[in-house]
KEKOL-407010 format. One line per 5 residues: number of its first residue (from 1); their letters; for each residue y negated, z, x negated of C-alpha. Coordinates in steps of 0.5 Angstrom, whole numbers. Each point is the difference from the previous one (the first is absolute). Last residue first. Layout:
NUM = a = Y/Z/X; ...
***
This chain:
848 = ndspi = 37/-52/166; 3/-2/6; 6/-5/-1; -1/-7/0; 5/-4/4
843 = virrd = 8/0/-1; 5/-5/3; 7/2/3; -2/6/4; 2/7/0
838 = kmktw = -2/3/7; -7/1/3; -3/2/-6; -2/-8/-1; -3/0/6
833 = qkalc = -4/6/-1; -3/-4/-6; -1/-6/4; -4/4/5; -5/3/-5
828 = hldlg = -1/-7/-2; -1/-2/7; -5/5/1; -1/1/8; -6/0/3
823 = dlkdk = 2/-7/4; 5/4/4; -4/6/1; -6/-4/3; 5/-4/4
818 = eiacl = 3/6/4; 3/-4/6; 4/-5/-3; 2/4/-6; 2/6/4
813 = mlqfl = 4/-4/5; 4/-3/-5; 2/6/-2; 1/3/6; 5/-6/2
808 = renhm = 3/1/-6; 2/7/2; 1/-1/7; 6/-5/-2; -1/-8/2
803 = asrly = 5/-3/4; -6/-3/5; -2/-4/-6; 1/-7/4; -3/3/6
798 = tkilk = -5/2/-3; -2/7/-3; -6/-1/-5; -5/-4/6; 2/4/5
793 = lkhfc = -1/7/-4; -6/-3/-2; -3/1/7; 4/7/1; -5/2/-6
788 = renta = -6/-2/4; 2/4/5; 1/6/-4; -7/-1/-3; -3/0/7
783 = iavpl = 3/7/2; -7/2/1; -6/5/-1; 3/4/-5; -4/7/-3
778 = tllyn = 0/-1/-7; -7/-1/0; -1/7/3; 3/3/-5; -4/-3/-6
773 = yvkqa = -6/2/4; 2/7/0; 2/0/-7; -6/-3/-2; -5/4/3
768 = rpygt = 4/6/-3; -1/-3/-7; -7/-1/1; -2/-1/-7; 3/-7/-1
763 = sarii = -4/-3/5; 1/-7/-2; 6/-1/5; -3/4/5; -6/-5/-1
758 = ewvnm = 5/-6/0; 4/2/6; -6/1/5; -3/-7/-2; 7/-3/3
753 = msnsq = -1/6/6; -6/-5/2; -8/-1/-1; 0/6/-4; -7/4/0
748 = aikmk = 3/6/4; 5/1/-6; -5/0/-5; -4/5/4; 6/5/1
743 = llqle = 2/0/-7; -3/7/-1; 2/2/7; 7/-3/-1; 0/5/-7
738 = sflle = -2/6/4; 5/0/6; 5/-1/-5; -2/6/-4; 0/4/7
733 = hddir = 6/-2/1; 4/3/-6; 6/-2/-3; 1/-7/2; 8/-1/-2
728 = pvilq = 3/-3/6; -4/-4/5; 1/3/7; -2/8/-1; -6/-1/-4
723 = lqkae = -2/-6/5; -1/5/5; -5/4/-4; -4/-6/-2; 0/-1/8
718 = eksfl = -3/7/1; -5/-1/-5; -3/-6/3; 0/-8/0; -5/-3/4
713 = hickp = -4/-3/-4; 6/-4/-3; 0/-4/7; -3/-6/-2; 3/-1/-7
708 = slhvf = 7/2/3; 3/8/-3; -2/2/7; 7/-2/3; 4/4/-4
703 = hkiks = 1/6/4; 3/-4/6; 5/-4/-4; 5/0/5; -4/2/6
698 = nlvsl = -4/-6/-2; 5/-5/0; 3/3/6; -7/-2/4; 1/-7/-3
693 = yekle = 6/-1/3; -2/2/6; -7/-4/0; 4/-6/-2; 5/1/6
688 = dnise = -7/1/5; -3/-7/-3; 6/-4/0; 1/2/8; -7/-1/1
683 = iikrf = 0/-7/-3; 6/-2/4; -3/2/6; -7/-3/-1; 3/-7/-1
678 = itcyy = 5/1/7; -7/2/4; -4/-5/-3; 5/-5/1; 0/2/8
673 = qelsk = -8/1/0; -1/-7/-3; 5/-4/4; -5/3/7; 0/4/6
668 = ldkkr = 8/3/-1; 0/5/6; 7/-3/2; 3/1/-6; 7/-4/0
663 = rqlrl = -1/-6/4; -8/1/-3; 3/-2/-6; 3/-7/3; -7/-1/3
658 = ldknl = -4/1/-6; 5/-5/-4; -1/-5/5; -8/1/0; 0/-1/-8
653 = dvrin = 3/-7/0; 0/-2/-7; 1/-7/-2; 2/-1/-7; -4/-5/-3
648 = lkeld = 0/3/-7; -7/2/0; 1/2/8; 5/5/-3; -5/3/-5
643 = krave = -6/0/6; 5/5/4; 2/4/-6; -7/2/-1; -2/1/7
638 = vmsel = 5/5/1; -2/3/-7; -7/1/3; 3/6/4; 3/4/-5
633 = htneq = -7/-1/-5; -4/2/6; 4/6/2; -2/3/-7; 3/7/1
628 = ymkel = 7/-1/-2; -2/-4/-6; -5/6/-2; 6/5/0; 5/-5/-3
623 = vnitd = -6/0/-6; 0/7/0; 7/0/-1; 1/-4/-5; -6/3/-4
618 = qitdi = 4/8/1; 7/-4/-3; -4/-3/-6; -3/8/-1; 6/3/0
613 = atlvd = 3/-4/-4; -6/1/-5; 2/7/0; 8/0/-1; -1/-5/-6
608 = leikq = 1/-8/-1; 2/-1/-7; 7/-4/2; -3/-4/6; 4/0/6
603 = lhvvl = -5/3/5; -5/-5/-2; 5/-6/3; 1/4/6; -7/1/1
598 = antma = -1/-7/0; 5/-1/4; -3/4/5; -7/-4/0; 4/-7/0
593 = mlnkl = 4/3/6; -5/0/5; -4/-6/-1; 7/-4/0; 2/4/5
588 = filvi = -6/-2/4; 1/-7/-2; 7/0/2; -1/3/7; -5/-5/2
583 = yfsfs = 5/-6/-2; 6/3/3; -4/2/7; -3/-7/0; 7/-4/-1
578 = clknl = 0/-6/-4; 5/4/-5; 4/2/6; 0/-7/3; 2/-3/-8
573 = lneat = 5/4/0; 4/-2/7; -2/-7/-2; 3/1/-7; 6/3/3
568 = qkttk = 1/-6/5; 0/-5/-5; 5/4/-5; 5/1/5; -1/-8/2
563 = esdte = 1/-2/-7; -3/-7/-2; -6/3/-2; -6/-5/2; -5/3/5
558 = sikql = 2/8/0; 1/0/-8; -8/-4/0; -2/6/5; 2/5/-4
553 = tniiq = -3/-2/-7; -6/-1/4; 0/7/2; 1/2/-7; -5/-4/-3
548 = qystf = -5/3/5; 2/7/-1; 0/0/-8; -5/6/-1; 2/4/6
543 = varia = 8/-2/-1; -1/3/-8; -4/6/2; 5/2/5; 5/0/-5
538 = eyrds = -4/3/-6; -2/5/5; 8/1/2; 2/0/-8; -5/7/0
533 = wrtrs = 4/2/5; 5/1/-5; 6/4/3; 3/-5/6; -3/-6/-4
528 = ldkvl = -2/-6/3; 2/-6/-3; -6/-5/-1; -3/-7/2; -3/-4/-6
523 = lgfet = -7/0/-1; -5/-6/0; -7/1/-3; -1/-6/-3; 3/-5/6
518 = kslse = 4/-6/-1; 5/4/-4; 1/4/7; 3/-6/4; 5/-2/-5
513 = cllsh = 2/8/-1; 2/0/8; 3/-6/0; 4/2/-7; 2/6/4
508 = rkasi = 2/-3/7; 5/-5/-5; 3/6/-4; 2/3/6; 1/8/1
503 = nffny = -7/2/-2; -5/-4/4; 3/3/7; 1/7/-3; -7/1/-2
498 = leqli = -2/-2/6; 5/5/4; -3/5/-5; -7/-2/2; 2/0/8
493 = gfcnv = 3/7/-1; -6/3/-3; -5/-3/5; 5/3/6; 0/6/-3
488 = yeisi = -8/1/0; 0/-3/7; 5/5/2; -5/6/-2; 1/7/-4
483 = nsghk = 5/-4/-4; -5/-2/-5; -3/8/-1; 6/2/-1; 1/-5/-6
478 = ivlnt = -6/1/-3; 0/7/0; 7/0/-3; -3/-4/-6; -5/5/-1
473 = shvgc = 5/5/-1; 4/-4/-4; -6/-2/-6; -2/7/1; 6/3/-2
468 = pifti = 0/8/3; -2/5/-5; 5/6/-1; -3/5/-5; 6/4/-3
463 = krgll = 0/8/2; 4/4/-4; 7/2/-1; 3/-7/-4; 6/-1/5
458 = qslca = -5/2/6; -6/-5/-2; 5/-5/-1; 4/0/7; -7/0/4
453 = qvgin = -2/-6/-3; 8/-3/0; -1/1/7; 5/6/3; -6/4/3
448 = kgsmn = -7/-3/1; 3/-7/-1; -3/-5/-4; 6/-4/-4; 6/1/5
443 = pandy = -5/-1/6; -3/-6/-3; -8/0/-1; 0/-3/-7; 0/5/-6
438 = sqati = -5/3/-4; 1/6/-4; -5/5/-4; -1/5/-6; 6/-1/-4
433 = kdtsi = -1/2/-7; 5/7/1; 6/-5/1; 0/-2/-7; 2/-6/-3
428 = gckkl = 6/-1/-4; 2/-7/2; 7/3/3; -4/5/3; -4/-5/4
423 = edlly = 5/-3/2; 4/6/3; -6/3/3; -1/-7/4; 8/-1/2
418 = kcide = -1/8/2; -5/-2/5; 3/-7/2; 6/4/2; -4/5/4
413 = gvksn = -4/-5/4; 7/-3/2; 0/-8/-1; 6/0/-4; 4/-5/-4
408 = letls = -5/0/-6; -1/-6/-5; -5/2/-6; -6/-3/-2; -4/6/-4
403 = iireq = -6/1/-5; -5/-5/4; -8/1/-2; -6/1/3; -6/1/-4
398 = vifnk = -7/3/1; -5/0/-5; -3/7/-1; 2/0/-8; 7/0/3
393 = sfrii = 1/1/7; 7/0/3; 4/-3/6; 7/-1/-1; 4/-5/4
388 = ityie = 8/2/2; 3/-7/3; 6/1/5; 5/-6/1; 5/0/6
383 = khsid = 5/-5/-2; 1/-6/5; 2/-5/-7; -7/-3/2; -4/6/-1
378 = ttsdt = -1/5/6; -7/4/-1; -2/7/-2; -6/4/-1; -3/6/-5
373 = tisif = -6/2/-2; -2/6/-5; -6/3/-2; -2/3/-7; -4/5/-4
368 = eaeni = -2/2/-7; 2/-7/-3; 3/0/-7; 7/0/3; -1/-7/4
363 = deiis = -3/-3/-5; 7/1/-4; 4/-1/5; -4/-7/1; 1/-2/-7
358 = kpvan = 8/2/0; 0/-4/6; -1/-6/-3; 4/1/-7; 6/1/4
353 = glldi = 0/-7/4; -2/-4/-6; 6/2/-5; 5/0/6; -3/-7/3
348 = fenqs = 1/-2/-8; 7/3/0; 1/-4/7; -2/-6/-3; 5/1/-7
343 = dhhly = 6/1/6; -2/-7/3; 1/-4/-7; -6/-2/-4; 0/5/-5
338 = nvryp = 1/-6/-6; 6/3/-3; 4/-5/-5; 4/5/-4; -7/2/-4
333 = rlsad = -6/-5/2; -3/-3/-5; 6/-4/-3; 0/-2/7; -6/-5/-1
328 = kfwqd = -1/-3/7; -3/6/3; -4/3/-5; -2/-7/-1; -3/-1/7
323 = lvpdr = -4/7/-1; -3/-3/-6; -2/-7/3; -3/4/6; -2/-5/6
318 = rrlld = 6/-3/1; 4/7/-1; -5/3/5; 2/-5/5; 7/2/-2
313 = iiavf = -1/7/1; -3/-1/7; 6/-3/2; 4/5/-2; -3/6/3
308 = ngesn = -1/-5/7; 8/-1/1; 4/-5/-4; 3/-3/7; 7/-2/2
303 = edgqf = 3/8/1; -7/2/3; -6/2/-4; -2/6/-3; -7/3/-1
298 = slsqr = -2/0/7; -8/0/1; -5/6/2; -6/-2/-4; 1/6/-5
293 = slfra = 7/0/0; 0/-8/-3; -6/2/-5; 3/6/-3; 7/-3/-1
288 = vdils = -4/-6/-3; -3/5/-4; 6/4/-2; 3/-7/-3; -6/-2/-4
283 = iiike = 0/7/-3; 7/0/-2; -2/-7/-3; -6/2/-4; 4/6/-2
278 = nlkll = 6/-4/-2; -5/-5/-4; -3/7/-3; 6/2/-3; 2/-7/-3
273 = qerkq = -6/0/-4; 1/7/-2; 7/-2/-2; -3/-6/-4; -5/4/-3
268 = daerr = 4/5/-2; 5/-5/-4; -5/-3/-3; -3/6/-3; 7/2/-2
263 = radit = 1/-6/-4; -8/1/-3; 2/7/-1; 7/-2/-4; -4/-5/-4
258 = ldvnt = -6/5/-2; 5/5/-1; 4/-4/-5; -6/-2/-3; -3/7/0
253 = kkqsf = 7/3/-3; 0/-5/-6; -8/2/-2; 2/7/1; 6/0/-4
248 = nllrn = -2/-5/-6; -6/5/-1; 4/6/0; 5/-3/-5; -6/-2/-4
243 = easvh = -1/8/0; 7/2/-2; 0/-5/-6; -7/2/-2; 2/8/0
238 = atskf = 6/-1/-3; -3/-4/-6; -5/5/-1; -8/-1/1; 0/5/6
233 = hkvlk = 4/5/-4; -3/0/-6; -7/1/3; 1/5/5; 5/5/-6
228 = gnsgt = -7/0/-4; 0/-4/-7; -7/-3/2; -2/6/3; 2/4/6
223 = mksws = 7/3/3; 2/4/-5; -4/7/2; 3/-1/7; 7/0/-2
218 = svgks = 3/-1/8; 4/-6/0; 4/-1/6; 8/0/1; 2/-6/4
213 = swadq = -4/-6/-3; -5/2/-5; 5/5/-3; 6/-5/0; -3/-3/-6
208 = ahegg = 1/-7/0; 4/-3/-6; 5/-5/4; -6/-2/5; -1/-7/-3
203 = pgvgf = 4/-3/5; 2/4/6; -1/7/3; -7/3/-1; -2/-4/7
198 = lrccf = -2/6/5; -2/6/-5; -2/-5/-6; -5/-3/4; -3/7/3
193 = cfvsd = 0/3/-7; 1/8/1; -5/6/-1; 1/7/1; -1/6/4
188 = nkisy = 7/0/3; -1/0/8; -8/-2/-1; 3/-7/-4; -5/-4/-3
183 = elypf = 0/-8/-1; -2/-4/-5; 1/-7/2; -8/-1/0; -1/2/-8
178 = dnyws = -7/1/-2; -3/1/7; 6/5/2; -1/3/-6; -7/3/3
173 = snfss = 5/5/4; 1/4/-6; 7/4/0; -1/8/-3; 0/3/-7
168 = qkkkr = -4/-4/-4; -1/5/-7; -3/6/-1; 6/3/-3; -1/5/6
163 = kldln = 0/-5/5; 6/-4/-3; 4/7/1; -3/1/7; 3/-7/2
158 = qpyss = -5/-2/6; 1/-2/7; -5/-5/3; -7/1/3; -4/-4/5
153 = liehn = 6/-4/1; 1/-8/0; 8/-2/2; 0/-7/-3; 7/-2/3
148 = pgytv = 1/-7/-3; 0/-6/5; 0/0/8; 3/-7/0; 5/2/-6
143 = lyrle = 2/6/4; 2/-4/6; 3/-6/-3; 4/5/-4; 2/3/7
138 = ddnyk = 2/-7/2; 4/-2/-6; 4/6/0; -2/6/-5; 4/4/-5
133 = kndyp = -3/7/-1; -7/3/-2; -2/6/4; -4/2/-6; -4/-6/1
128 = drsif = -4/3/6; 0/-6/5; 6/3/4; 3/-5/5; 2/3/7
123 = qakek = -7/0/4; -3/-6/-3; 6/-3/2; -1/1/7; -7/-2/0
118 = nivng = 1/-7/-3; -6/-4/1; -2/-2/-7; -7/0/-2; -4/-5/-5
113 = rnski = -5/-2/5; -1/5/5; -7/-1/3; 1/-7/-2; 6/-1/5
108 = hsmlk = -4/4/5; -6/-4/0; 4/-6/0; 4/2/6; -7/2/4
103 = fcnye = -3/-7/-2; 6/-4/2; 0/4/7; -8/-2/1; 2/-7/-2
98 = vatsl = 6/-1/5; -4/3/5; -5/-5/0; 4/-5/-1; 5/1/6
93 = nklsl = -7/1/5; -3/-6/-3; 6/-5/0; 2/2/7; -8/-1/2
88 = clsht = 1/-7/-3; 6/-1/4; -3/2/7; -6/-4/-2; 5/-6/-1
83 = eivfa = 4/1/6; -6/0/4; -3/-6/-3; 6/-4/1; 1/2/7
78 = eepfd = -7/-3/1; 1/-6/-3; 7/-2/3; 2/-6/-4; -1/-7/3
73 = pihtq = 3/-4/-5; 4/5/-5; -3/0/-7; -4/6/2; 7/4/1
68 = kilde = 2/-1/-7; -6/4/-2; 2/6/4; 7/-1/-2; -2/1/-8
63 = iksll = -4/6/2; 6/3/3; 3/0/-7; -6/4/-2; 2/6/5
58 = sqfer = 8/-1/-3; -3/1/-7; -5/6/1; 6/3/4; 4/-1/-7
53 = ldvvv = -6/3/-3; 1/7/4; 7/0/-2; -2/0/-6; -5/5/0
48 = nnisy = 4/5/4; 6/-1/-6; -6/2/-5; 0/7/4; -3/4/6
43 = teqfa = 1/6/4; 5/3/-5; -3/-3/-6; -7/4/2; 5/7/1
38 = nldqe = 3/-2/-7; -6/0/-3; -3/6/3; 6/3/-3; 0/-2/-6
33 = vlnys = -7/2/-1; 2/7/1; 6/-1/-4; -4/-2/-6; -5/6/1
28 = aenrs = 6/5/-1; 2/-5/-6; -7/1/-4; -6/-4/1; -4/-2/-6
23 = sttas = -1/-7/3; -1/3/7; -8/0/-1; -1/-7/-2; 5/-3/5
18 = idefa = -3/4/6; -8/-2/-2; 3/-7/0; 3/1/7; -6/2/2
13 = tmsin = -4/-6/-2; 5/-5/3; 0/5/7; -8/-1/-1; 0/-8/-1
8 = tiati = 6/-2/5; -3/4/5; -7/-4/-1; 5/-6/0; 3/2/7
3 = qpm = -7/1/3; -2/-6/-2; 6/-4/3
***
């Protein structure tokens, strides 16, 4: 408020100065002021003030409701205080805005007082009295508003005959002061009477002289004096009657116009209020559509239900009287429209679904480099759905955005590649920006000859770097390692059998839940995913954590269940779970897959870059090698497993297990030797395949590896030369090398690549270094974002929505995935766009 007061004082002084300087303005300056006033009135008017006051009135009515709440016994105090605080904020913000706008409006009115805004008439009606004609009421009002035409010149034309006789030979502008209704015509070099020219016809005007109204008077030597033409005319009966008619006309027109303006203003206020109400309703409807699409919820229900969209509108109506009144009062809705029909809901989805990709494509087109990933899955309606993800850097912050979700009935690499290029063309994305690609390890995607990665390079006529998906490669590594021994295969088989046993029966499932509820850390058994090996780790962890509760539940079922088959299955599972071989493999897999799962989770991060991924994989390899070399740690697992089973009162006969194993391996000396051998096999297998994948990554970015903080001191001129060939638009490799040498100290001091991105972002004076690091950041690591899209696909396209067409599916997918873009949409602009989609029954405020 102090700031507004200060602004007010300064502005009022400024406007007073303007008023003083413009008091003698001519018609040209009037037009300029008129334009300023018009510009202001287009943005804010009296009608807006009244609409804001009506909003004030609605807020004040809420105060009465709050006071009534306090009369209710046990009224919610916290809710009361929160609502009161919110109401006060609304009143404060609205009052501040209205005060400031009223001040601006008052200042404009004050500075333009007395002017008539009629630009069109000012252009076509001449004020020169010689152009006199018969005027209509509007034209008379215009001329009366301006008043007599007082032309002030530095010199006026002279009558030479009178000048030779040394008499008054020209017009004198000082006569305006004594005779305000006197007018001078430049065209005719004569004077006229303003009153007689416009209102000379009427009672008392019978003896009026035409010279003062139509011909003009130019007898300059006879104008002044007690018997001069000026004094005689302005005292004449004809002039006095004409002057009275002028005053009556002015007073009459003012009163009539005030009445008309008041009615017009009231009508405009009501119209403005209705337009704002319509806009509020449409924004509310769009916001509901945004909420449902953001949360992956359905809009419509079945034939016997109203659907989520209508249900949320009903909820809002119960909390918002204005919204409720709009739906109840048919006079507010022409043709009784309510825009709740499914066609209207689809229009809102189209509006949101078209706005989100527009924002995404704008960001992509601003990016210098992009990389592309794609993957496919089968939806509920058995269609092969492909997604395209674009990875790019915006101000050195990585983004991965979906640009396409389409059905493609082909798994041929060439067809998929053409689909990629067609979708990029539809979106208006240049293929010149593509620097890298990443897919899973399927032959049709990663094949060197006819895979998508090969076809894309062939069609674009240049080599596009291909980086195998890190997550998929790591999952394959774990899968291959888990199949290396029968013990691991049996362990996973028992876990799946255990899940099926409890999951297919509600009775058995409830018994397990009852047992787990008695412990704080109990976990339900989980299914083994065929593709997501992180789910396998969760299944192992759940059984290990809830091992005792699962054993107790199986014992209870085997003893009390009435069905013979169920009892027998429970007994078999109980024997398998209580076996020493299962438990020790379970412990080992939990420890091993905890490390590999951490690697998989890390590789799924969007912000991860290739150099950081290489370091993470190398760290995992180092840990596995250390585990492989520590015999003591592996051997100690046998003793740990034995003690755990003894604590659970499970009898363990290690000698019996040893004799059983010696039948197959006669040179076996101990259980420790046997299990250490199979443990090392899986560690060695995983380690070898991780090293192989790591070598592939290093070969793909061999010229970038020395850009990391720990290797930047090894960066050479030769690598800079190679980077000039790889990274587009690097003009000079020596300048690139120099820039990196200047940044070397800062980069070497960084703890991670995240700090490096911050350094490079701030280093605007090193454009070549920024370009190289931007290129590096754009390189993809995994296709995890595609997989996350498939998760949303299963939530959106369900059995009840299986008939949804691809365009609608893509729009809903965009809103559910790109939530930050959806939340950032301007609902007011969307409401304006909605009105332009087609002719609407209702109108909302248009753009200024």
